[in-house]
N, C-alpha and C positions, 0 to 999 in steps of 0.2 A: 794517360800513363801515370801521372801524378796520383790522380784519383784511385787507380788500381793498386798502386803501391801502398797507398795509405790504407785501403780496404784490407789488403793482404797483411800490412803490419798488425792491424787491429785484430784480424780473424786468426790468421795462423802462420805468418811468415816470421814474426818476431822470435827472438831466441827462446823466449818463454812462451807457453801455450796461452791463449786468450783467457782461459779461465783462471790463470794464475795472476792477472792484473786485478788490482782492486782500483775503484774509482780514484782514490787518492794518488795512484801512480801515475795518472794521466794528467799532464798540465793543462789548465784551463785559464782562459783569458781573465784578467783582473779588471775591475771598473775604476781604472786610474791610468790616465795616459802616460804617467811618468814610468809605468812599469815596462814600456818598450823602449830600448836604447836609442840613442841619436844615431843616424846614418842614412844610407840611401835604401829606399824600399821599392819593391816592384809589386804591381798589382796582381793577385793571383785570380786568373779567369775563372778557375774551377769553383771559387767560393765568392763569386760577385755576380751582380745582376743590375741592369738598368731597365726601369719600368716606366712607361708613360701612361698616365690615366687620363683619358680624354672623355669630356662630356659629349654624349651623343645626342646633339640638338636639343638639349635640355631635358630629355627623358631618363637617361641612364648614363652609366660610364663604360666605356670600352677600355681594356687593358692591353697594352702591347709591351712585348719584351724584346730587347736588343740583346742578342746572343754572344756578340763578340765585343769585348772592351779591353783596353790595356792602359796603363798609366805607371807613374813614378811618384814617389814621395820622398822628398828630402826633409826628413823628420828631425826637430830639434826640441825635445821635451822640456828643456830649461828655458827655451824662448820660443814658444809656439808661433808667435807673431812672425818670426823669421823663417818658418817652414815654408816649403814650396810644394805645390801639387800640380800635376798635369794628368789629365785623363782623355782618352780618344776613344770614341765609340764608332764602330763600323755600322753606318746606317743601313747598309744593305742587308744586315743580319736581322731586320725586324721580323717578328714572328706574330701570327695572328691564329686564333682558334677557328676563324672563318676560312674555309678552303679557297685558295687562290686570292684571298685578299691582301696578304702581304706583297704579292707581285704588283697589285694595283697600286698600293701605296709607295712602292719604289719607283713608280711611274712619273712621267713629267708634270702630271696634274696635281701630285701631292708632294712628296719628299724629293723627287727628281735626283735620285741617288747616282744617276749617270754622270751628272755635272758636279754633285756635292756627295760623295761617297762617305765622308767622315764628318762627325760632330767632335768638337774639342772643347775642354775647359782648362783654362790656364788661371792659376790662384794670383791674387795679388795680396792677400792678407789673411791671416788667421786671428781669431778672437777666441780665447778660451774663458767660458763664463764659470766653469767648475771642472772638476776632474772627468766629468762624463759628457759635458756638453758645451757647445760653442757654435761658431760660424765660420765660414770661409767665403770671401768675396773674390771675385775675378771676372773674366770675360769669357762669355760662352758663344761659340761659334757653331751656327746651324744653317743649312742651306746657303752657305757663303755669306751670311750676315752675323756681324758679331755685336753683342749687346753686354752690359754689365748683369751679373747674376749673383745672388747671394744664397748659399745653401746653409740650411740649419743643420747641424751635425750632432749626431749622438755616439758616443763611444759605446761599442757593444762589449768589447774586450781588448786588452793589451797584455803583453808580457810573452814568456817562452811558451811555444806550442809546436805540434807536429806540422810539417809541410813536406814539400818534395824538392829535391836538388834538380840541377839541370838535365839529370839522367834518369829522373823519376824515382830516385831512391828516398825513402823516408829519413827526414832529418828534423832536429829541433832547431828552430831559429825564433828571433824576436818577429812577433806578429802584431798587427793592429787592424781590428775589425770594426767597422762603423756602419751606421745608417745615415744618409744625407738626403735632404729633399729641398726642391725649390718649385716655384711656379714661373711659367713663361707665357708671355704673350704671343700667340701663334701669329697673329697679324704682323707683329714686328719682325718676325723672321721669314715672312712671305709665304706661309701656308694660305690654301685658299678659302673661299668664303663659308665653307662648311665647318671651319674651325674658328670661333670668336670668343670662346670663354677661355680663361686661363688653362693650361695644361700642367698638371703635376708631374713632375720628374722626381722619381724616387731611385735611389742608389743604395744598394748594399754592397759592401767591398771589403776584402781582406788584402792587407798588404804584408809581404814577408821581407825582411832586412836582406840585402844582398850581402854576400861574403866578401 
């Protein structure tokens, strides 16, 4: 619904016709995390993705996407170290280009999603290295096991931008968009013997400040 509203806004539903807009009329993210004001933010699932890049027995990489993700960010731009982040991934939402393989991965021999349907990351500290780069450390829970994890973070953009309200209507709010990645040891989380090399977890996420 939000996506449809934004498309309508850009194409034809706005008071002015689309051709009346100039690029300078549309707000874009800034390369400075201070551009997004403090407050409570919610992850926008329509502009977010969680990707796992898995080495296939030393020959190539298989890429899997988790289609359902949610999260909250308590953002403090004047003191990033005091910010808090929680993200939850619906592990059952894994997808694969190989027909039927996602169902296999959900099974007991792999992710065992019946017993552990969600993965969760809870932050314990933020480190800002510059206006666009930093890291966040915390605890990552997968398959019922919890271990420390550190994500390297790149700010894609921050500031005022178009999003949707609870009813799908286009509004302008403070947004924060980022790319984050880490590597995990699959054996530490209980994955089977086919998974021995580190798995790259890559996250692209956009957060919108709550009203």
